[in-house]
C-alpha positions in Angstrom: 7.3 -7.3 -14.4 4.7 -9.8 -13.7 1.8 -8.4 -11.6 2.6 -10.9 -8.4 6.0 -9.1 -8.7 4.7 -5.9 -9.0 2.1 -6.4 -6.2 4.9 -7.7 -4.0 7.0 -4.4 -4.7 4.0 -2.2 -3.8 3.3 -4.3 -0.7 6.9 -3.8 0.2 7.0 -0.2 -0.4 3.8 0.4 1.7 5.1 -1.4 4.4 8.2 0.6 4.3 6.5 3.4 4.6 4.5 2.4 7.6 7.8 1.3 9.4 9.1 4.8 8.8 5.9 6.6 9.7 4.3 4.1 12.2 1.2 6.3 13.0 0.5 7.1 9.4 -3.0 6.2 8.1 -4.7 7.0 4.4 -6.6 6.1 1.7 -5.7 4.1 -1.2 -5.8 7.1 -3.4 -3.2 8.8 -1.0 -1.0 6.0 -0.8 -1.1 5.7 -4.5 -0.7 9.5 -5.3 1.4 10.4 -2.5 3.4 7.5 -0.8 4.4 5.6 -4.0 5.3 8.5 -6.4 9.0 8.1 -6.3 9.0 4.4 -6.9 10.5 2.7 -9.8 8.0 0.7 -11.1 4.5 2.0 -12.8 1.5 1.3 -10.9 -2.1 2.4 -10.3 -5.0 2.5 -8.1 -6.5 -0.7 -8.6 -2.9 -2.5 -8.4 -2.4 -0.4 -5.1 -5.8 -1.6 -3.6 -5.1 -5.2 -4.6 -1.6 -4.8 -2.6 -3.4 -3.4 0.2 -6.0 -6.1 0.3 -3.1 -8.7 0.4 -1.7 -6.8 3.5 -5.1 -6.7 5.3 -5.8 -10.4 4.6 -2.4 -11.5 6.1 -2.8 -9.1 9.2 -0.1 -7.0 8.2 -2.2 -3.5 8.1 -5.5 -2.7 9.3 -8.5 -1.0 7.6 -10.5 1.5 9.4 -14.3 2.1 9.1 -13.4 5.3 6.8 -11.6 3.1 4.5 -7.8 4.4 5.7 -5.1 2.1 6.1 -2.9 2.0 8.9 -0.9 -0.4 11.1 
């Protein structure tokens, strides 16, 4: 899988989690190790961080002052 595809898959999974849990808020580590544990693709914290950065840049999610991500 190409990195662009992987980041898209990670982004989709994160947005899907937020759709199902709209009041959720978590750090990149929690998202990587808890939210994405059952995904079919291998990933690491750096890849999840890149996906989160893209979601923030596109205004799809927000980042709090304590570095937690939320809708």
